[in-house]
PyMOL CGO cylinders between C-alpha atoms (Angstrom):
from pymol import cmd
from pymol.cgo import CYLINDER

trace = [
    CYLINDER, 1.87, 129.52, 42.14, -0.69, 127.11, 40.40, 0.3, 1, 1, 1, 1, 1, 1,
    CYLINDER, -0.69, 127.11, 40.40, -0.74, 123.53, 40.62, 0.3, 1, 1, 1, 1, 1, 1,
    CYLINDER, -0.74, 123.53, 40.62, -0.87, 120.89, 37.22, 0.3, 1, 1, 1, 1, 1, 1,
    CYLINDER, -0.87, 120.89, 37.22, -3.40, 118.11, 37.82, 0.3, 1, 1, 1, 1, 1, 1,
    CYLINDER, -3.40, 118.11, 37.82, -1.97, 114.69, 38.86, 0.3, 1, 1, 1, 1, 1, 1,
    CYLINDER, -1.97, 114.69, 38.86, -4.40, 112.89, 36.59, 0.3, 1, 1, 1, 1, 1, 1,
    CYLINDER, -4.40, 112.89, 36.59, -2.17, 113.88, 33.42, 0.3, 1, 1, 1, 1, 1, 1,
    CYLINDER, -2.17, 113.88, 33.42, 1.20, 112.15, 34.70, 0.3, 1, 1, 1, 1, 1, 1,
    CYLINDER, 1.20, 112.15, 34.70, -0.62, 108.79, 35.56, 0.3, 1, 1, 1, 1, 1, 1,
    CYLINDER, -0.62, 108.79, 35.56, -1.79, 107.67, 32.29, 0.3, 1, 1, 1, 1, 1, 1,
    CYLINDER, -1.79, 107.67, 32.29, 1.78, 108.31, 30.55, 0.3, 1, 1, 1, 1, 1, 1,
    CYLINDER, 1.78, 108.31, 30.55, 3.60, 106.51, 33.22, 0.3, 1, 1, 1, 1, 1, 1,
    CYLINDER, 3.60, 106.51, 33.22, 1.42, 103.34, 32.99, 0.3, 1, 1, 1, 1, 1, 1,
    CYLINDER, 1.42, 103.34, 32.99, 1.57, 103.33, 29.06, 0.3, 1, 1, 1, 1, 1, 1,
    CYLINDER, 1.57, 103.33, 29.06, 5.36, 103.83, 29.09, 0.3, 1, 1, 1, 1, 1, 1,
    CYLINDER, 5.36, 103.83, 29.09, 5.55, 100.76, 31.61, 0.3, 1, 1, 1, 1, 1, 1,
    CYLINDER, 5.55, 100.76, 31.61, 3.38, 98.46, 29.27, 0.3, 1, 1, 1, 1, 1, 1,
    CYLINDER, 3.38, 98.46, 29.27, 5.27, 99.14, 26.26, 0.3, 1, 1, 1, 1, 1, 1,
    CYLINDER, 5.27, 99.14, 26.26, 8.70, 98.28, 28.19, 0.3, 1, 1, 1, 1, 1, 1,
    CYLINDER, 8.70, 98.28, 28.19, 7.01, 95.01, 29.81, 0.3, 1, 1, 1, 1, 1, 1,
    CYLINDER, 7.01, 95.01, 29.81, 5.73, 93.76, 26.22, 0.3, 1, 1, 1, 1, 1, 1,
    CYLINDER, 5.73, 93.76, 26.22, 9.53, 94.41, 24.53, 0.3, 1, 1, 1, 1, 1, 1,
    CYLINDER, 9.53, 94.41, 24.53, 10.91, 92.19, 27.38, 0.3, 1, 1, 1, 1, 1, 1,
    CYLINDER, 10.91, 92.19, 27.38, 8.34, 89.54, 26.97, 0.3, 1, 1, 1, 1, 1, 1,
    CYLINDER, 8.34, 89.54, 26.97, 9.17, 89.60, 23.04, 0.3, 1, 1, 1, 1, 1, 1,
    CYLINDER, 9.17, 89.60, 23.04, 12.91, 89.27, 23.84, 0.3, 1, 1, 1, 1, 1, 1,
    CYLINDER, 12.91, 89.27, 23.84, 12.41, 86.65, 26.17, 0.3, 1, 1, 1, 1, 1, 1,
    CYLINDER, 12.41, 86.65, 26.17, 9.91, 84.38, 23.75, 0.3, 1, 1, 1, 1, 1, 1,
    CYLINDER, 9.91, 84.38, 23.75, 12.71, 85.03, 20.86, 0.3, 1, 1, 1, 1, 1, 1,
    CYLINDER, 12.71, 85.03, 20.86, 15.40, 83.59, 23.22, 0.3, 1, 1, 1, 1, 1, 1,
    CYLINDER, 15.40, 83.59, 23.22, 13.30, 80.75, 24.04, 0.3, 1, 1, 1, 1, 1, 1,
    CYLINDER, 13.30, 80.75, 24.04, 12.55, 79.97, 20.42, 0.3, 1, 1, 1, 1, 1, 1,
    CYLINDER, 12.55, 79.97, 20.42, 16.58, 79.68, 19.53, 0.3, 1, 1, 1, 1, 1, 1,
    CYLINDER, 16.58, 79.68, 19.53, 17.30, 77.79, 22.50, 0.3, 1, 1, 1, 1, 1, 1,
    CYLINDER, 17.30, 77.79, 22.50, 14.24, 75.07, 22.05, 0.3, 1, 1, 1, 1, 1, 1,
    CYLINDER, 14.24, 75.07, 22.05, 14.08, 74.24, 18.33, 0.3, 1, 1, 1, 1, 1, 1,
    CYLINDER, 14.08, 74.24, 18.33, 14.84, 75.02, 14.82, 0.3, 1, 1, 1, 1, 1, 1,
    CYLINDER, 14.84, 75.02, 14.82, 12.96, 77.93, 13.11, 0.3, 1, 1, 1, 1, 1, 1,
    CYLINDER, 12.96, 77.93, 13.11, 11.09, 78.64, 16.46, 0.3, 1, 1, 1, 1, 1, 1,
    CYLINDER, 11.09, 78.64, 16.46, 8.46, 75.91, 16.29, 0.3, 1, 1, 1, 1, 1, 1,
    CYLINDER, 8.46, 75.91, 16.29, 10.09, 73.95, 19.40, 0.3, 1, 1, 1, 1, 1, 1,
    CYLINDER, 10.09, 73.95, 19.40, 10.79, 70.13, 19.31, 0.3, 1, 1, 1, 1, 1, 1,
    CYLINDER, 10.79, 70.13, 19.31, 9.09, 67.95, 16.83, 0.3, 1, 1, 1, 1, 1, 1,
    CYLINDER, 9.09, 67.95, 16.83, 7.79, 65.10, 18.45, 0.3, 1, 1, 1, 1, 1, 1,
    CYLINDER, 7.79, 65.10, 18.45, 8.35, 61.60, 16.99, 0.3, 1, 1, 1, 1, 1, 1,
    CYLINDER, 8.35, 61.60, 16.99, 5.22, 60.45, 14.92, 0.3, 1, 1, 1, 1, 1, 1,
    CYLINDER, 5.22, 60.45, 14.92, 3.95, 56.72, 15.79, 0.3, 1, 1, 1, 1, 1, 1,
    CYLINDER, 3.95, 56.72, 15.79, 2.02, 55.26, 13.30, 0.3, 1, 1, 1, 1, 1, 1,
    CYLINDER, 2.02, 55.26, 13.30, -1.30, 53.58, 14.76, 0.3, 1, 1, 1, 1, 1, 1,
    CYLINDER, -1.30, 53.58, 14.76, -2.08, 49.88, 14.65, 0.3, 1, 1, 1, 1, 1, 1,
    CYLINDER, -2.08, 49.88, 14.65, -3.96, 48.53, 11.99, 0.3, 1, 1, 1, 1, 1, 1,
    CYLINDER, -3.96, 48.53, 11.99, -2.47, 51.28, 9.42, 0.3, 1, 1, 1, 1, 1, 1,
    CYLINDER, -2.47, 51.28, 9.42, -1.01, 50.52, 5.83, 0.3, 1, 1, 1, 1, 1, 1,
    CYLINDER, -1.01, 50.52, 5.83, 2.32, 50.31, 7.66, 0.3, 1, 1, 1, 1, 1, 1,
    CYLINDER, 2.32, 50.31, 7.66, 1.44, 47.08, 9.60, 0.3, 1, 1, 1, 1, 1, 1,
    CYLINDER, 1.44, 47.08, 9.60, 1.31, 43.98, 7.28, 0.3, 1, 1, 1, 1, 1, 1,
    CYLINDER, 1.31, 43.98, 7.28, -2.16, 42.43, 8.54, 0.3, 1, 1, 1, 1, 1, 1,
    CYLINDER, -2.16, 42.43, 8.54, -2.36, 38.67, 9.48, 0.3, 1, 1, 1, 1, 1, 1,
    CYLINDER, -2.36, 38.67, 9.48, -3.61, 36.22, 7.23, 0.3, 1, 1, 1, 1, 1, 1,
    CYLINDER, -3.61, 36.22, 7.23, -7.44, 35.44, 7.15, 0.3, 1, 1, 1, 1, 1, 1,
    CYLINDER, -7.44, 35.44, 7.15, -8.35, 32.35, 9.31, 0.3, 1, 1, 1, 1, 1, 1,
    CYLINDER, -8.35, 32.35, 9.31, -9.39, 29.28, 7.12, 0.3, 1, 1, 1, 1, 1, 1,
    CYLINDER, -9.39, 29.28, 7.12, -7.29, 30.58, 3.90, 0.3, 1, 1, 1, 1, 1, 1,
    CYLINDER, -7.29, 30.58, 3.90, -6.13, 27.59, 1.71, 0.3, 1, 1, 1, 1, 1, 1,
    CYLINDER, -6.13, 27.59, 1.71, -2.62, 26.29, 2.66, 0.3, 1, 1, 1, 1, 1, 1,
    CYLINDER, -2.62, 26.29, 2.66, -0.13, 25.83, -0.11, 0.3, 1, 1, 1, 1, 1, 1,
    CYLINDER, -0.13, 25.83, -0.11, 1.04, 22.95, 2.08, 0.3, 1, 1, 1, 1, 1, 1,
    CYLINDER, 1.04, 22.95, 2.08, 0.57, 19.62, 0.16, 0.3, 1, 1, 1, 1, 1, 1,
    CYLINDER, 0.57, 19.62, 0.16, -1.66, 17.21, 2.45, 0.3, 1, 1, 1, 1, 1, 1,
    CYLINDER, -1.66, 17.21, 2.45, -0.34, 13.79, 2.80, 0.3, 1, 1, 1, 1, 1, 1,
    CYLINDER, -0.34, 13.79, 2.80, -2.60, 10.76, 1.00, 0.3, 1, 1, 1, 1, 1, 1,
    CYLINDER, -2.60, 10.76, 1.00, -3.19, 8.06, 3.28, 0.3, 1, 1, 1, 1, 1, 1,
    CYLINDER, -3.19, 8.06, 3.28, -1.21, 4.69, 2.12, 0.3, 1, 1, 1, 1, 1, 1,
    CYLINDER, -1.21, 4.69, 2.12, -2.47, 1.13, 2.74, 0.3, 1, 1, 1, 1, 1, 1,
    CYLINDER, -2.47, 1.13, 2.74, 0.01, -1.52, 3.30, 0.3, 1, 1, 1, 1, 1, 1,
    CYLINDER, 0.01, -1.52, 3.30, -0.52, -4.30, 0.57, 0.3, 1, 1, 1, 1, 1, 1,
    CYLINDER, -0.52, -4.30, 0.57, -1.39, -7.73, 1.94, 0.3, 1, 1, 1, 1, 1, 1,
    CYLINDER, -1.39, -7.73, 1.94, 1.38, -10.30, 1.16, 0.3, 1, 1, 1, 1, 1, 1,
    CYLINDER, 1.38, -10.30, 1.16, 0.66, -13.41, -0.61, 0.3, 1, 1, 1, 1, 1, 1,
    CYLINDER, 0.66, -13.41, -0.61, 0.86, -16.81, 1.90, 0.3, 1, 1, 1, 1, 1, 1,
    CYLINDER, 0.86, -16.81, 1.90, 1.38, -20.45, 0.62, 0.3, 1, 1, 1, 1, 1, 1,
    CYLINDER, 1.38, -20.45, 0.62, -1.58, -21.45, -1.01, 0.3, 1, 1, 1, 1, 1, 1,
    CYLINDER, -1.58, -21.45, -1.01, -3.92, -24.09, 1.06, 0.3, 1, 1, 1, 1, 1, 1,
    CYLINDER, -3.92, -24.09, 1.06, -6.32, -26.77, 0.07, 0.3, 1, 1, 1, 1, 1, 1,
    CYLINDER, -6.32, -26.77, 0.07, -9.17, -24.70, 0.98, 0.3, 1, 1, 1, 1, 1, 1,
    CYLINDER, -9.17, -24.70, 0.98, -7.89, -21.94, -1.73, 0.3, 1, 1, 1, 1, 1, 1,
    CYLINDER, -7.89, -21.94, -1.73, -7.12, -24.03, -4.59, 0.3, 1, 1, 1, 1, 1, 1,
    CYLINDER, -7.12, -24.03, -4.59, -9.64, -25.98, -7.15, 0.3, 1, 1, 1, 1, 1, 1,
    CYLINDER, -9.64, -25.98, -7.15, -8.34, -28.50, -9.20, 0.3, 1, 1, 1, 1, 1, 1,
    CYLINDER, -8.34, -28.50, -9.20, -10.02, -29.18, -12.56, 0.3, 1, 1, 1, 1, 1, 1,
    CYLINDER, -10.02, -29.18, -12.56, -9.34, -31.12, -16.07, 0.3, 1, 1, 1, 1, 1, 1,
    CYLINDER, -9.34, -31.12, -16.07, -9.61, -28.89, -19.18, 0.3, 1, 1, 1, 1, 1, 1,
    CYLINDER, -9.61, -28.89, -19.18, -7.56, -31.05, -21.97, 0.3, 1, 1, 1, 1, 1, 1,
    CYLINDER, -7.56, -31.05, -21.97, -8.28, -34.90, -22.87, 0.3, 1, 1, 1, 1, 1, 1,
    CYLINDER, -8.28, -34.90, -22.87, -5.30, -37.00, -22.22, 0.3, 1, 1, 1, 1, 1, 1,
    CYLINDER, -5.30, -37.00, -22.22, -2.07, -37.45, -24.19, 0.3, 1, 1, 1, 1, 1, 1,
    CYLINDER, -2.07, -37.45, -24.19, 0.12, -40.30, -24.55, 0.3, 1, 1, 1, 1, 1, 1,
    CYLINDER, 0.12, -40.30, -24.55, 1.07, -43.47, -26.66, 0.3, 1, 1, 1, 1, 1, 1,
    CYLINDER, 1.07, -43.47, -26.66, 2.58, -46.82, -26.38, 0.3, 1, 1, 1, 1, 1, 1,
    CYLINDER, 2.58, -46.82, -26.38, 1.19, -47.13, -23.05, 0.3, 1, 1, 1, 1, 1, 1,
    CYLINDER, 1.19, -47.13, -23.05, 2.22, -43.79, -21.18, 0.3, 1, 1, 1, 1, 1, 1,
    CYLINDER, 2.22, -43.79, -21.18, -0.19, -41.23, -20.39, 0.3, 1, 1, 1, 1, 1, 1,
    CYLINDER, -0.19, -41.23, -20.39, -0.32, -37.57, -19.67, 0.3, 1, 1, 1, 1, 1, 1,
    CYLINDER, -0.32, -37.57, -19.67, -2.95, -35.53, -18.43, 0.3, 1, 1, 1, 1, 1, 1,
    CYLINDER, -2.95, -35.53, -18.43, -2.56, -31.60, -17.41, 0.3, 1, 1, 1, 1, 1, 1,
    CYLINDER, -2.56, -31.60, -17.41, -4.68, -30.38, -14.53, 0.3, 1, 1, 1, 1, 1, 1,
    CYLINDER, -4.68, -30.38, -14.53, -5.65, -26.54, -14.07, 0.3, 1, 1, 1, 1, 1, 1,
    CYLINDER, -5.65, -26.54, -14.07, -4.98, -25.06, -10.73, 0.3, 1, 1, 1, 1, 1, 1,
    CYLINDER, -4.98, -25.06, -10.73, -7.22, -22.00, -10.03, 0.3, 1, 1, 1, 1, 1, 1,
    CYLINDER, -7.22, -22.00, -10.03, -6.82, -19.89, -6.97, 0.3, 1, 1, 1, 1, 1, 1,
    CYLINDER, -6.82, -19.89, -6.97, -10.95, -20.04, -5.55, 0.3, 1, 1, 1, 1, 1, 1,
    CYLINDER, -10.95, -20.04, -5.55, -10.46, -17.88, -2.96, 0.3, 1, 1, 1, 1, 1, 1,
    CYLINDER, -10.46, -17.88, -2.96, -10.21, -14.01, -2.43, 0.3, 1, 1, 1, 1, 1, 1,
    CYLINDER, -10.21, -14.01, -2.43, -6.42, -13.66, -1.27, 0.3, 1, 1, 1, 1, 1, 1,
    CYLINDER, -6.42, -13.66, -1.27, -3.18, -13.96, -3.31, 0.3, 1, 1, 1, 1, 1, 1,
    CYLINDER, -3.18, -13.96, -3.31, -1.48, -17.02, -2.38, 0.3, 1, 1, 1, 1, 1, 1,
    CYLINDER, -1.48, -17.02, -2.38, 1.69, -18.93, -4.05, 0.3, 1, 1, 1, 1, 1, 1,
    CYLINDER, 1.69, -18.93, -4.05, 2.86, -22.83, -4.97, 0.3, 1, 1, 1, 1, 1, 1,
    CYLINDER, 2.86, -22.83, -4.97, 6.38, -24.13, -5.68, 0.3, 1, 1, 1, 1, 1, 1,
    CYLINDER, 6.38, -24.13, -5.68, 7.66, -27.43, -6.47, 0.3, 1, 1, 1, 1, 1, 1,
    CYLINDER, 7.66, -27.43, -6.47, 5.45, -30.45, -6.64, 0.3, 1, 1, 1, 1, 1, 1,
    CYLINDER, 5.45, -30.45, -6.64, 2.15, -30.92, -5.14, 0.3, 1, 1, 1, 1, 1, 1,
    CYLINDER, 2.15, -30.92, -5.14, 1.11, -34.11, -3.27, 0.3, 1, 1, 1, 1, 1, 1,
    CYLINDER, 1.11, -34.11, -3.27, -0.71, -36.77, -5.28, 0.3, 1, 1, 1, 1, 1, 1,
    CYLINDER, -0.71, -36.77, -5.28, -2.05, -40.49, -4.00, 0.3, 1, 1, 1, 1, 1, 1,
    CYLINDER, -2.05, -40.49, -4.00, -4.08, -42.18, -6.23, 0.3, 1, 1, 1, 1, 1, 1,
    CYLINDER, -4.08, -42.18, -6.23, -7.38, -43.75, -4.66, 0.3, 1, 1, 1, 1, 1, 1,
    CYLINDER, -7.38, -43.75, -4.66, -9.89, -46.71, -5.78, 0.3, 1, 1, 1, 1, 1, 1,
    CYLINDER, -9.89, -46.71, -5.78, -11.70, -49.48, -4.92, 0.3, 1, 1, 1, 1, 1, 1,
    CYLINDER, -11.70, -49.48, -4.92, -9.87, -51.88, -2.82, 0.3, 1, 1, 1, 1, 1, 1,
    CYLINDER, -9.87, -51.88, -2.82, -11.10, -54.95, -1.11, 0.3, 1, 1, 1, 1, 1, 1,
    CYLINDER, -11.10, -54.95, -1.11, -10.77, -55.31, 2.59, 0.3, 1, 1, 1, 1, 1, 1,
    CYLINDER, -10.77, -55.31, 2.59, -11.81, -58.41, 3.79, 0.3, 1, 1, 1, 1, 1, 1,
    CYLINDER, -11.81, -58.41, 3.79, -15.60, -59.68, 2.38, 0.3, 1, 1, 1, 1, 1, 1,
    CYLINDER, -15.60, -59.68, 2.38, -16.27, -55.65, 1.30, 0.3, 1, 1, 1, 1, 1, 1,
    CYLINDER, -16.27, -55.65, 1.30, -14.83, -53.08, -1.02, 0.3, 1, 1, 1, 1, 1, 1,
    CYLINDER, -14.83, -53.08, -1.02, -14.13, -49.49, 0.06, 0.3, 1, 1, 1, 1, 1, 1,
    CYLINDER, -14.13, -49.49, 0.06, -12.54, -46.31, -1.73, 0.3, 1, 1, 1, 1, 1, 1,
    CYLINDER, -12.54, -46.31, -1.73, -9.10, -46.24, -0.38, 0.3, 1, 1, 1, 1, 1, 1,
    CYLINDER, -9.10, -46.24, -0.38, -5.23, -45.29, -0.97, 0.3, 1, 1, 1, 1, 1, 1,
    CYLINDER, -5.23, -45.29, -0.97, -3.98, -47.66, -4.04, 0.3, 1, 1, 1, 1, 1, 1,
    CYLINDER, -3.98, -47.66, -4.04, -0.68, -48.81, -3.65, 0.3, 1, 1, 1, 1, 1, 1,
    CYLINDER, -0.68, -48.81, -3.65, 0.84, -47.28, -6.69, 0.3, 1, 1, 1, 1, 1, 1,
    CYLINDER, 0.84, -47.28, -6.69, 4.50, -45.87, -6.49, 0.3, 1, 1, 1, 1, 1, 1,
    CYLINDER, 4.50, -45.87, -6.49, 4.33, -41.83, -6.77, 0.3, 1, 1, 1, 1, 1, 1,
    CYLINDER, 4.33, -41.83, -6.77, 7.43, -40.08, -7.90, 0.3, 1, 1, 1, 1, 1, 1,
    CYLINDER, 7.43, -40.08, -7.90, 8.40, -36.74, -9.80, 0.3, 1, 1, 1, 1, 1, 1,
    CYLINDER, 8.40, -36.74, -9.80, 8.42, -36.67, -13.65, 0.3, 1, 1, 1, 1, 1, 1,
    CYLINDER, 8.42, -36.67, -13.65, 12.11, -37.03, -14.47, 0.3, 1, 1, 1, 1, 1, 1,
    CYLINDER, 12.11, -37.03, -14.47, 13.88, -33.41, -15.39, 0.3, 1, 1, 1, 1, 1, 1,
    CYLINDER, 13.88, -33.41, -15.39, 14.69, -34.83, -19.15, 0.3, 1, 1, 1, 1, 1, 1,
    CYLINDER, 14.69, -34.83, -19.15, 10.91, -34.96, -20.02, 0.3, 1, 1, 1, 1, 1, 1,
    CYLINDER, 10.91, -34.96, -20.02, 10.85, -31.87, -21.66, 0.3, 1, 1, 1, 1, 1, 1,
    CYLINDER, 10.85, -31.87, -21.66, 9.09, -28.86, -20.26, 0.3, 1, 1, 1, 1, 1, 1,
    CYLINDER, 9.09, -28.86, -20.26, 7.22, -31.18, -17.91, 0.3, 1, 1, 1, 1, 1, 1,
    CYLINDER, 7.22, -31.18, -17.91, 9.94, -32.08, -16.01, 0.3, 1, 1, 1, 1, 1, 1,
    CYLINDER, 9.94, -32.08, -16.01, 11.37, -28.66, -15.36, 0.3, 1, 1, 1, 1, 1, 1,
    CYLINDER, 11.37, -28.66, -15.36, 11.29, -26.68, -12.43, 0.3, 1, 1, 1, 1, 1, 1,
    CYLINDER, 11.29, -26.68, -12.43, 8.39, -24.42, -12.40, 0.3, 1, 1, 1, 1, 1, 1,
    CYLINDER, 8.39, -24.42, -12.40, 9.64, -22.14, -9.71, 0.3, 1, 1, 1, 1, 1, 1,
    CYLINDER, 9.64, -22.14, -9.71, 7.12, -19.72, -7.34, 0.3, 1, 1, 1, 1, 1, 1,
    CYLINDER, 7.12, -19.72, -7.34, 3.85, -19.37, -8.95, 0.3, 1, 1, 1, 1, 1, 1,
    CYLINDER, 3.85, -19.37, -8.95, 1.82, -16.87, -7.13, 0.3, 1, 1, 1, 1, 1, 1,
    CYLINDER, 1.82, -16.87, -7.13, -1.87, -16.60, -8.00, 0.3, 1, 1, 1, 1, 1, 1,
    CYLINDER, -1.87, -16.60, -8.00, -4.23, -13.78, -7.45, 0.3, 1, 1, 1, 1, 1, 1,
    CYLINDER, -4.23, -13.78, -7.45, -7.80, -14.61, -7.02, 0.3, 1, 1, 1, 1, 1, 1,
    CYLINDER, -7.80, -14.61, -7.02, -9.20, -15.79, -9.98, 0.3, 1, 1, 1, 1, 1, 1,
    CYLINDER, -9.20, -15.79, -9.98, -5.56, -16.90, -10.95, 0.3, 1, 1, 1, 1, 1, 1,
    CYLINDER, -5.56, -16.90, -10.95, -4.02, -20.18, -12.49, 0.3, 1, 1, 1, 1, 1, 1,
    CYLINDER, -4.02, -20.18, -12.49, -1.30, -22.70, -12.88, 0.3, 1, 1, 1, 1, 1, 1,
    CYLINDER, -1.30, -22.70, -12.88, -1.04, -26.08, -14.16, 0.3, 1, 1, 1, 1, 1, 1,
    CYLINDER, -1.04, -26.08, -14.16, 0.62, -29.37, -13.06, 0.3, 1, 1, 1, 1, 1, 1,
    CYLINDER, 0.62, -29.37, -13.06, 0.94, -32.55, -14.93, 0.3, 1, 1, 1, 1, 1, 1,
    CYLINDER, 0.94, -32.55, -14.93, 0.50, -36.58, -13.88, 0.3, 1, 1, 1, 1, 1, 1,
    CYLINDER, 0.50, -36.58, -13.88, 2.40, -39.39, -16.20, 0.3, 1, 1, 1, 1, 1, 1,
    CYLINDER, 2.40, -39.39, -16.20, 1.76, -42.78, -15.81, 0.3, 1, 1, 1, 1, 1, 1,
    CYLINDER, 1.76, -42.78, -15.81, 1.87, -46.33, -17.31, 0.3, 1, 1, 1, 1, 1, 1,
    CYLINDER, 1.87, -46.33, -17.31, -0.72, -48.56, -18.24, 0.3, 1, 1, 1, 1, 1, 1,
    CYLINDER, -0.72, -48.56, -18.24, 1.54, -51.27, -18.82, 0.3, 1, 1, 1, 1, 1, 1,
    CYLINDER, 1.54, -51.27, -18.82, 1.86, -53.93, -15.68, 0.3, 1, 1, 1, 1, 1, 1,
    CYLINDER, 1.86, -53.93, -15.68, 5.37, -54.95, -14.84, 0.3, 1, 1, 1, 1, 1, 1,
    CYLINDER, 5.37, -54.95, -14.84, 6.58, -57.91, -12.54, 0.3, 1, 1, 1, 1, 1, 1,
    CYLINDER, 6.58, -57.91, -12.54, 4.04, -60.20, -11.55, 0.3, 1, 1, 1, 1, 1, 1,
    CYLINDER, 4.04, -60.20, -11.55, 0.86, -57.75, -12.20, 0.3, 1, 1, 1, 1, 1, 1,
    CYLINDER, 0.86, -57.75, -12.20, -1.33, -58.65, -14.94, 0.3, 1, 1, 1, 1, 1, 1,
    CYLINDER, -1.33, -58.65, -14.94, -3.22, -55.69, -14.82, 0.3, 1, 1, 1, 1, 1, 1,
    CYLINDER, -3.22, -55.69, -14.82, -3.20, -51.84, -13.39, 0.3, 1, 1, 1, 1, 1, 1,
    CYLINDER, -3.20, -51.84, -13.39, -5.24, -50.79, -10.61, 0.3, 1, 1, 1, 1, 1, 1,
    CYLINDER, -5.24, -50.79, -10.61, -8.40, -49.03, -11.45, 0.3, 1, 1, 1, 1, 1, 1,
    CYLINDER, -8.40, -49.03, -11.45, -8.36, -45.40, -9.78, 0.3, 1, 1, 1, 1, 1, 1,
    CYLINDER, -8.36, -45.40, -9.78, -11.47, -43.17, -9.05, 0.3, 1, 1, 1, 1, 1, 1,
    CYLINDER, -11.47, -43.17, -9.05, -9.23, -40.01, -8.44, 0.3, 1, 1, 1, 1, 1, 1,
    CYLINDER, -9.23, -40.01, -8.44, -6.68, -38.74, -6.28, 0.3, 1, 1, 1, 1, 1, 1,
    CYLINDER, -6.68, -38.74, -6.28, -5.78, -36.87, -3.02, 0.3, 1, 1, 1, 1, 1, 1,
    CYLINDER, -5.78, -36.87, -3.02, -4.41, -33.50, -3.47, 0.3, 1, 1, 1, 1, 1, 1,
    CYLINDER, -4.41, -33.50, -3.47, -2.51, -31.08, -1.56, 0.3, 1, 1, 1, 1, 1, 1,
    CYLINDER, -2.51, -31.08, -1.56, -0.74, -27.94, -2.82, 0.3, 1, 1, 1, 1, 1, 1,
    CYLINDER, -0.74, -27.94, -2.82, 3.17, -28.22, -2.59, 0.3, 1, 1, 1, 1, 1, 1,
    CYLINDER, 3.17, -28.22, -2.59, 3.43, -25.53, 0.18, 0.3, 1, 1, 1, 1, 1, 1,
    CYLINDER, 3.43, -25.53, 0.18, 0.50, -26.12, 2.27, 0.3, 1, 1, 1, 1, 1, 1,
    CYLINDER, 0.50, -26.12, 2.27, 1.70, -25.73, 6.09, 0.3, 1, 1, 1, 1, 1, 1,
    CYLINDER, 1.70, -25.73, 6.09, -1.15, -28.43, 7.24, 0.3, 1, 1, 1, 1, 1, 1,
    CYLINDER, -1.15, -28.43, 7.24, -0.18, -31.85, 5.93, 0.3, 1, 1, 1, 1, 1, 1,
    CYLINDER, -0.18, -31.85, 5.93, -3.32, -33.52, 7.66, 0.3, 1, 1, 1, 1, 1, 1,
    CYLINDER, -3.32, -33.52, 7.66, -5.61, -32.08, 4.89, 0.3, 1, 1, 1, 1, 1, 1,
    CYLINDER, -5.61, -32.08, 4.89, -6.12, -32.78, 0.74, 0.3, 1, 1, 1, 1, 1, 1,
    CYLINDER, -6.12, -32.78, 0.74, -8.95, -32.60, -1.42, 0.3, 1, 1, 1, 1, 1, 1,
    CYLINDER, -8.95, -32.60, -1.42, -10.24, -35.72, -3.32, 0.3, 1, 1, 1, 1, 1, 1,
    CYLINDER, -10.24, -35.72, -3.32, -9.92, -35.29, -7.13, 0.3, 1, 1, 1, 1, 1, 1,
    CYLINDER, -9.92, -35.29, -7.13, -12.60, -37.06, -8.97, 0.3, 1, 1, 1, 1, 1, 1,
    CYLINDER, -12.60, -37.06, -8.97, -10.72, -38.84, -12.12, 0.3, 1, 1, 1, 1, 1, 1,
    CYLINDER, -10.72, -38.84, -12.12, -10.92, -42.45, -13.60, 0.3, 1, 1, 1, 1, 1, 1,
    CYLINDER, -10.92, -42.45, -13.60, -7.38, -43.78, -14.89, 0.3, 1, 1, 1, 1, 1, 1,
    CYLINDER, -7.38, -43.78, -14.89, -5.59, -46.76, -14.48, 0.3, 1, 1, 1, 1, 1, 1,
    CYLINDER, -5.59, -46.76, -14.48, -1.87, -46.10, -13.10, 0.3, 1, 1, 1, 1, 1, 1,
    CYLINDER, -1.87, -46.10, -13.10, 0.79, -49.04, -12.46, 0.3, 1, 1, 1, 1, 1, 1,
    CYLINDER, 0.79, -49.04, -12.46, 2.77, -45.86, -11.61, 0.3, 1, 1, 1, 1, 1, 1,
    CYLINDER, 2.77, -45.86, -11.61, 2.76, -42.63, -11.46, 0.3, 1, 1, 1, 1, 1, 1,
    CYLINDER, 2.76, -42.63, -11.46, 4.91, -39.50, -11.91, 0.3, 1, 1, 1, 1, 1, 1,
    CYLINDER, 4.91, -39.50, -11.91, 4.20, -35.92, -10.76, 0.3, 1, 1, 1, 1, 1, 1,
    CYLINDER, 4.20, -35.92, -10.76, 5.32, -32.52, -12.11, 0.3, 1, 1, 1, 1, 1, 1,
    CYLINDER, 5.32, -32.52, -12.11, 6.17, -29.41, -10.27, 0.3, 1, 1, 1, 1, 1, 1,
    CYLINDER, 6.17, -29.41, -10.27, 3.64, -26.33, -10.11, 0.3, 1, 1, 1, 1, 1, 1,
    CYLINDER, 3.64, -26.33, -10.11, 3.89, -24.72, -13.93, 0.3, 1, 1, 1, 1, 1, 1,
    CYLINDER, 3.89, -24.72, -13.93, 2.61, -21.55, -15.45, 0.3, 1, 1, 1, 1, 1, 1,
    CYLINDER, 2.61, -21.55, -15.45, -0.36, -21.89, -17.29, 0.3, 1, 1, 1, 1, 1, 1,
    CYLINDER, -0.36, -21.89, -17.29, 0.94, -21.60, -20.14, 0.3, 1, 1, 1, 1, 1, 1,
    CYLINDER, 0.94, -21.60, -20.14, 2.56, -24.72, -20.43, 0.3, 1, 1, 1, 1, 1, 1,
    CYLINDER, 2.56, -24.72, -20.43, 0.79, -27.21, -22.23, 0.3, 1, 1, 1, 1, 1, 1,
    CYLINDER, 0.79, -27.21, -22.23, 1.01, -31.21, -22.77, 0.3, 1, 1, 1, 1, 1, 1,
]
cmd.load_cgo(trace, "trace")
């Protein structure tokens, strides 16, 4: 009896096992595909957009102009204070006016300072002139009665109200006097001017000397009035 060669059996057995193994692996892969994802592609991981892409708004550029309006600094206005002697200049612009021994003179008050100030009511006025004291003659306050202009004396007797003057601003007041002696007097005193102080000056110790020659037997003073008021 003859023997078959063993080499012919070996290759067939190995090939058969190889095909079966491949079929088994394929079945296993198919089963895994059905259980781990749709379409056999497996689970799809979530996609996260990288920082700085169009899906993320960019921060505003540093130094860009703001839409918020900036506030404008304000300054507190300086309120007016009562006019003092040092702030007010007294001048005569118009000639005096009068008849039958009664004279009226208009005086202009100018704020000569750099600050706003105000005046109200009647200024202080006292005539001064030559007065004998013993053997000498001196300039001194004259003994002349001084009072307000009566309220029934037209607009010169009216209340002036508070007159606020900016630097360079003007107001007026009036003097009214009689040149007719009364009683035992034979003549009226000769005045070389008068002491003046604004009506609301907080210091009553100061006054200005206003040169003005007149002869008052008695003297009346108006309130401080608007500059538009005439004689």
